N, C-alpha and C positions, 0 to 999 in steps of 0.2 A: 049496714052503715059503712062509711069510709073514714078511717082514722086520719088525723092530720099527719102522723108520722109515716115515713116511708123507709124502705131499705134501699140504699143506693145500689144499683145493679153492679155486681162484682165486688162490693165492699164486704166481703165475708170470706172465710177460709176454714179449712179443717185439716188436721194432721191425718195421716193414715191411722187406722186403729190397729193396735197390737194385742193379740191374745195375752191374757194375764200371765205374768212371769216371763214375758218376752222382752223385746228390745227396749221398752219404756219402763221396765219394772223398777229401776233404781233412780228414776227422775222424779224429783219433787213436782207434783202436778201443777202447783201455782207458779213456781219459778219456770217450769217448762212452758206453761201457757204464755207467760210474759215473754220468754225467749222467742217463741213462735210469733207472737203478736208484733214484736219489734221488727222482725224480718218481713212479715206480711204487710205491715203498714208502710214500711219503706218501699217495698215492691210496688205498692199502689200509690206512692207519693202522697200519703195522708199524714199530715203532721200530728203527732200525739197531742199537741197543744190545742187542737181542734175540739177535743172532747171536754165537755163541761159536766158530764155525768157518766157513770158506769154501773154495770150490774155484773156481779160474778156469781156463778152457780157451781156447786160441787155437792157430792154426797158422801165422800170418804175424807175425813179430816187428815190434814198433813201438818207437820210442825209449823207453828206460827200462823196457822190458818185463822186464828182469832182475829188477825188484822185484816183479813179478807180483801175486799175490793180496793181499798186505798193502798194496800201493799202492792197489789198487782199493777194498778195504774201508775204508782210511783216507780215501779221497775221499768215501765215502758216509756217514762218521760212525761206522762200526763199528771204531773204532780199536784195540780189544782183540782183534779176531777175526783169527786167522792161518789158514794152510793152504797147500796146494800149488798150483802152477801146472802144468797138465797139457797134453800135446800128443799127440793120436793121430789127426791129420788129421780125416777126416769121421766117425770114431767117437768124437770127443772129447765129444760131447753125452752119450752113454751112459756113457762113462768117468768124467766128472765126477759124474754122478748116482750111479754106483756108489761112488765115493770118499766122497761125503757119506753115503750109506746105510751103508757099512761103519763110518764113524766113529761114527755113532749106534748101530749094532748092538753095538759093543763098549763103549759107555758113555763114549767119550772126548769126546763133544759132545752137545748137546741140540737145537740149532737151527743149521742150515747154510744158507748162500746159495751156490748154484751159478750162476756167470755164465760164459757163453761168448760170445766176441766175435772177429770177424775183419774184416779189410779186404783184399780181394784187389787193390783199386785201388792204384796207386802203390806196388807192392811194393818192398821194399828191394833195393838193388843192393849186394852185399857183396864186400869185398876181403879175402882171406886172405893176410897177409904171409908171405913165405918168403925170408929173406935168403940161403939156400943155393941158391935157384933160379937159373936162367940169368940172369946180369946182375942178380941180386937181385930178380927179379920174383916175384910171388905168383900166386894163382889168384883168379878173380872168378866171381860167381854172381848171376844174377837170381833171387831166391828163388822168386817165384811162377812165372814162365814156365819156368825151367829145370827145376823139379821137376814141373810139369805134363807136361813133354816128355820126361822121362828117369827111369826107375827105375834107380838105380845098380847094383842087383843084376843086371839083365838088359839095360839100355840101351834098353828099350822105353818107349813112351808109355802113358798110362792108356787112351787110345783103343784101343790094340792089345789090351789085356786084354779089352775088350768084343768086339772082333773074334774073339779066340780062343774066347770062350764061345759066340758066335754060330755059329762054324764047328763046334764040338764038338757043339752041341745042335740044330743045324738051324734057327736063327732067321734069318728073312729080313727084307729092308727093308720090304716091304709091311706085315707084321704089326707091325713097330715103329711105322710111321707111323699105323696104325690105332689103336694104343694111345696115341700122343701125342694124337690127337684126343679120345680118351676121357678122358685125364688133364686136358686143358684144359677139357673139359665139366664134370668134377667140380669143378675150381677155381671155375667160375662159380657153383657152389652157395655158396661162401664169400662171393661178391660180391653175392648176392641180398639184397634188402631193405636196401639201403645198407650192404653188407658186415656184416650182422648177426653172422655167424659169427666173422669176424675181430675184431669189436669185443668179443667175449667175453674176449679176452686181449690185444688190441692197442689202443693209444690212437690214434684216428683222428678228424679228420685229424691227421697226425703233423707236429709242428713241428720242422723241421730247424734245428739250432743253427749258429751261426758256429763256426769252429775254436777260438775262445776261450771258447765256451759262454756268452757274455754277452748274446746276442740271437738272435732267430729270423730266419733269412734266407729261408726259404720253407716251404711246407707240402706234404705228400704225401697224397693221398687213400687211398693203399694201396701195395702193392708196385709198384716202378718197373722198367720194362723187360721186363715179361712178354710173351712172344711170343703172337701169335694166328695159329694155323696154319689152313690150308685143305687139303682133299684135293688140290686142283690144285697148290697151292704146294709141298706136300711131294713130290708125284710128280715135280716138276721137279728135285729135288735129287739130286746124284750122291754116292756114298759118298766120305767124306773121304780114305780110303786106297784107292788103285787096287786093284781086285779085291776090295774089302771090301763090307760091307753096311750100315755105320753112317754116316748122314748127319749134318750139323749140326742138322737138324731133330729128330733122335731122341736128342739129348743136352742136358744142362742148360747153363746159363751161369754163369760166376763172378759173385759178388755180395758185397755188404757188409751188415753188420747185427749185432745182438746179441740174446740171449735169456737168460732166467734162470728158475730154479725154486728155491723154498724147500723144504727137507727137514727134518723135525723128528720128535719123538716123537709117539706116538699122542695123548696128552693135550694136548700143545701144539698139535697140528694142529687140534683143535676150536677152540682159542682164536684161531688165525690164519686159519681158514677163512672164506671169503666166505659159505659155507653149512655150518654145523656138522653138519647132518644127512647130508652127503655125505662119504664117505671115499675117498681115493685110496691104495690099498695096493700095495706092490711085492712080487712073488712070484718073479721069476727074472731072472737075468742070464746072458748067454752071450758068450764070446769065441771066435773061430776064425781059423785061417789056412789057406789052401789053396795049391795049387801055384803056383810062380812064373808070373806073367803071366796069372792067371785070377781077378783080383780080384772080379768080380761073383758068382762062385760062393760066396764066403765068407759071404754073407748067409744062406745056407741052414744050414750047420752051426752058426753063431752062434745062429740062431733055434731050432734043434733043442735046443741046450744050455739056452737060456733056458726053453723050453717044458718040458724034462725037469725042470729045477729047480722049476718051478711046478707040475709034475704035471698038465700040460694038453697038448692037441693043437691043431694048426692048426684043425681042425674046430670046436673049442670057443671059438675067438676070435670075439667079437662084431664087432671091427674090427681091421684090419691096416693099418699104415703102413710104408712102406719109404723108404730113401734110394735114389733111382734116378737116378744121374748119367747113366745110359743107359736107354732104354726096354727094352733087352735084359735088364736086371736083373729087372724084374717078370715078363717073359715066361719067363725061366729059373725064377724062384721058383715061379710058378704051375704050370708044367709039372711041377716036382719034388714039389710038396706037394699039388696039387689045390685050392689056394686059388682063390676066384673072382676072376679077373683084373679083371673090370669093377667089382667092389665094393671092391677094395683102394684105399686112398689117396683116400677121399672128402674133399672140401673142399680138396684141394691136396696138393702134394708137391714135393720139390726139383727134379724134372724140369721143373716149371712155374715155381715162384717163385724158383728159383735156388739157388746153391751157395756160400754164404759159409763153408763148411767147419765150423768148430767149432760155431757156433750152429745149424747146419742140423738136427742131430738133436734139439736141445733144442726147437726150434719144432715139429718133427714129433711129439714126445712130448706137448707141450702140446695140439696139435690132436687127438691120439688121445684124451686125457682128455676134451676137450670133445665130441668125437663120441660117446664112450661115455655121457656125461651126457645128451646129447640123446636117445640111444636107450634111456634108462632104466637104464643100468648094464651091467656085464658085464666080460669080460676082453678085453684088447687087447694086441697085439704090435707092437713097432717093431723093425725090423732094417735094418742098412745096412752096406755095405762101406766100406773105407778104403784109403788108399795102403799098399803093402806086402802086398797080397793078404790083408788082415785084415778083420774085421768085428766088430761088437758088437750085441747085441740085449737087449731088456728086455720082460718081461711084467708088466703091471700090471692092477689091477682098480678099477673105480669101483662103489661099493656104498653101502648104508645104513650110516651110522656106528654 
């Protein structure tokens, strides 16, 4: 199918991503996202008053995040735009895009801003009071670390889900490491010619604001904290879990950042587009959940559902992007679908540039659009797993308007 909503070409952006406890560690993620949105909208000459709807996604609470999307749109000057605040872990990027698309599809909005932001750095330490507990004591939680380390349904870590998939499908350490080197090689394409690919949607050098957003404290030439692996270095690594096959070198790192996409009607898209001759059309979305503790597998049925709705196959995709917190994700997906493992995730992916959760999928979708434009158009697929053994996927097309 073809949805009524479109993404105006160029009406999207992403910050660089910074490894946790790096340059963005002390920036409130919602205020930071609003700060960036104001600058990027002004750069594109898009009046915030244009928006009559918004969707904000995050996965790590920040102070006052109770107020969610209306707070963010108020900060950027879109004081009449309301909308939900959504949380679906690493699938939040697709979830917020779908929410905006649905609102436009049913005629309840004309122009929406989807913003996803997260800060895994300095995650909140929460205390849940319980006056009836022993001695009146409550329960405590380190939001980021405790949830990385324990799925409450099974008590297992996210890493264990990757190990389970590797064991089931015969994925070994050596092929994971080989793929890591390929993904890092692809990311180098984005850094060529003074990061020409990244500059298509990212303002570089990036000015890092002070926590009060009144001055610039430093600049970043691009993503911060990206690993540079070597065959020799990877070969020295031992699996994190005794008896397993997944090393620290074959998984991503937590990060901070934000990203946003404008979604609007077809006519309005021409007005807001950086190039009105280019259309970015949405054709299919997919949601899936698989068996407990097999999270990486979920990206496959989510992709299949999005492709089915779009009336397309994996073979008809000009470009494919995935959320790959583990190299095993891509190895599993390629083995199951026949997708070309080496040509997926051109220009970068979360395995390389990091894992700030909510904005991760938004950046991947933006990169998918730009790759398709560089290749003269075509259909593209993004799919990625998320906590709770779920996943979401989207199929879009870049074509002549």
